[in-house]
N, C-alpha and C positions, 0 to 999 in steps of 0.2 A: 768800632761800634759805639754809638752815643749812649748815655745813661738811659734816655727815654726808650730807645730801641731795645736795649738790654732788658729793661723792666718789662716791656711788652712781651718779649720773647720768654722771660721767666714765667709770666702769667699764662701765656699760651701753653707752656709745657706742664703747668700745674693743673689746668682745667681739662675737662672732657669737652670736645666739640659738641655743639647741639645736635640733636637727632632730628632729621627731617623725615616726615611721614606723609606719604601721599595716601589719602583715604578716600577712594573713589565712591564707596557707598555713602559715606558721610557728605561728600561734596554733592552727590546727586540729591540727597535728602534736602540739603540746604539750598540747592540751585546756584551754587557759586563755584568758581575755580579756586579750590582750597588746597593749601599745604599747611601742615602742622609742624611747628618747630618746638620740639619737646625738650624741656630742661629737667624732666623728671628723672633722667638718667645721669644728671650732673652729680658730682660728689655731694653728699648729704641730701640729695633728692630735690634740689631746686637751684635756680639761677643764682641764688644768694652767695654761693661759694665763690663766684667770680669776683664779687665786690669784697667779700670778707678776706680772701687771700691777698687781694691787692692792698687792702688796708694793713693787714698784719705783717706783710712782707716789707712795707715801706716805712712804718713808724719805728722809732728807735726804742720805745718802751718795751719792757719784757712782760708787762701786765696790761691787759685790755679789759675794759668794762664796756658793756653795751646793753641795750634794751631791745627786746624783740618779742613778737607774738610766737615765734618759734623757728622759722626758717633761717633768719639771719643769725640767731643764737646758735643753732646747730652748725651753720657754716663757719662762724667765728670760732666756735669751740674746736672744730676739726682743724681749721687753719692754724690755730694756736698750738694744737697738738703737733702738727707737722713741723712747725717752726720753733718748737720748744719754748713756748710762751704760756703764761697762765691767763685764765679767762674767767670772768664773772658775768653772768647774764641775768638781767632783770626781766621777768616774765609775768604776764597777768595770770592769776589763778584760773582764768577761763581758757587758757591756752590748751590746745589739743594735747592730751596726755602723751601721745606718741612723740610729740615734739619735746616736751619737758624731759621725758625719759632719754631721748636721743642726746640732748645737750649734756646731760649728766654722763651718759655712756662715752661721749667724746672727751670727757675729762674736765669739763667746766663746772664751776659752782653755780647754783641757781638761787636767785632771790625772788620769791613769789610775792606779788602784791595784789591788792584789790584796786583796780583802776577806777572804781567809782569813788574811792577815797583819795587816791593820789595817782597822778599820771605817771607813765613810764619815764617821761622826760624829767619830771620833777624828782623822781627817785634817782635817776641817773646823775642829776646835778648834785644831790646829796652825797652819793657814793664817790663822785669825783672829788668832792671836798675832803672826804675821809681818806681816799687813796690818791694822794697827790703825785705819786710816782707812776700812776697808770694813765693810759690813753683812753679817753672817753669816746667811743666810736658810735656815731649815729648810723642806723641801718640804711639811711638814704641821703641825709643832708650832709654830704662830705664829697669834695672833689675826687678823692680816691675811690669812693664807691661808684660815682658816675663813670670814672675812667675804667674801672673794672668791668662795668656793664657795657661799655662802649664796644668792647670786642664782640659782643653778641650782635650788635647792629652791623658790624663789618662782616660777620659770618653770614648773616641773612642776605646781605647785598652780594655776597660772593657765590650764592647758590646758583644752580643751573637755570632756575626760573627767575626772570626779572619781575619782582613783585610790584604791583601798583600800590598796594596798601599793606602795612604791617600793623597788626592789632596786638596790644599787650595790656596786661592788667596794670592798674595804678592804685597805689596806696599813698606812700610817702613821695613817690615820684622818682626813686632811684633807678628803676628799670627803664621807664619810658625816657627819662632824660638821657640815660646812657645810650639807649638805642638811637635816639635822635642825634646824639653826638657822633656815634659810629657811622650812621647813614650819611651825615653831612661830610664826614671825613672821606668817604668814598666818592663824593661828588654826584651821587645819584639823586634823583628827584622823588624817591619813594615817600609816600605820605605815611605818617605815623598817627594812629588812632589809639586813644587810651580807653579802656573798659573799666568802669568804676561801679561799685554797688550803689544803687539808688539810695539805700539806707545810709550810705557813707559818702555822699556826693560833694564833699568839700572842694575837691579839685574842680569839678564842673562849676560849682557856684563861684569859685575863685576866678575861673576863666571868664565867666560872664561879668563879674564885677570889675575885673582888671587889677585885682590885688588879692592877696591871700585871705581867704575867709575860713577860719578854723571851725571844726566841730566843737560843740560845747563839751562833750564827753566822748569817750571811745565808743563808736556805734557797734552794736552786737550783730552785725551782718554775719551770715554763715561763711562768708569769705574772710576768714580771720586775719589773713595777711593784709587786708585793706582796712583794718581797724585802727587807723591813725587819726590823730587830731587834725593834722593838716599836712600839706606838702611842705618840703623843706625849702629854705630860701635859695640855696644853690640850685636845687631842682627847678624852682619856679622861674629863675632867670632864663632857663633853657626852655621850659614847657610853654610859657606864655607866648613865645615867638615860634617855637618849633612844632607844637602839636597841631595837627589838622582838625581834630575833633575829639570830644569826649562823649562816649555813649554811656548813659546811666542805666544800669541793668537791674531789673527787679529780681527778687530772691528766687522766684519760681523759674526764671530763665537760667539762673546760675545752676540750680539743681538739674534742670533738663539738660544743660550742656555737659554736666558730669556724667549723666546717663548715656548721652549720645557718644561721648568719647569712649566710654566703656563698651557699648554695644556695637558701634559702627567703626571704631578705629582700634579696638583692643588696647586701649590706653587708660591706665588709672591716673586720674588727676584729682588734686584737692580742689575744693570750691574756688579758691582764689586763682588757681591755675586755669580753671575752666572759664574764667571771666571773658577772655578774648573770644572764645567761641560763642559764649552767651550774648555777646554784643551783636553777632550776626543774626541771632534770633530776635533781638529787640528792635533792630533797625535793618531789616533785610534789604531794603532798597538802596541803602548806602553802599552795599558790597556787591550788588548784582552787576554782572558784566565786567568785573574787575578781577585781577589775579591777587588773591588774598593770602597772606601768611598770618596765621594765628599762633602767637607764642603761648604755649602751655608752660607756665612758669614753674610749676612744682607738683609733686605727687604725694606730699606728706599729709595724711589724713587719718584720724582715728578710725579704727575698724568699725565701731558701732555707728559712727556718723556716716561713714561710707555705705554701710549696709542699709541704713535707714533711707538714704537718698536713692539708692538703687531700687529699693522696694516700694518707694512712694508711687 
């Protein structure tokens, strides 16, 4: 068995396979042939565990530092716990409290910052200089992250339904670039569409410009997992050639998608996780008469935020 094959097998054994949900009431409401691929039941409640475990299991350092709005931080904290490594997570003070608490419960230290004063990446660079023995892990801009997420693309292509389109949220680009890589590996021609908050549309602006166009500051979209300054360079190299389209989603459609997933699919999703379904509300003609797989990337959301969205 090759090293690559052994590593892939190790990752497959560590993760939970994605959960496929056929939601006929939701499909009828939207008028599309819909399947949900939910990562809300993944370890730590989001797809991020795929990438975090792949990073933590491959690097030689016993200490890992990362920056995250929450989901990657939780995933890395748990991966380090499993692999007996220490972990420090930089998080915005505006992160969901449930995510901050979970990072600490998994055994990691948390460094809370004001992102209006200093970006997560700037703080990560500072701490990397202080902890020279640690591995500074990007939540998205790392080949190990992309490879960890590529397995999801392979799972989606192996499902009983041959999808015309896979829709997934985009922030830094780790998920979508991984899915594209996995789809290409299978040789299938499934198109990958990214769903991005209109308030944080740096990826869409970058695709139009032909180069990375960053946000000036972290945008405060309700989809906190997409509050990134820009897509990563490793991700961009894949996205600019592999993405079929980016749908820019307004905030009201993100909230509506959260409600629809709860009421018509019995699925709790965080706002970022609902972005893929929200894209079908924003551009319905793009998905009509196609077999569509919407990736619900996570379910970690503060109780009060979730209650407010459902009650709206």
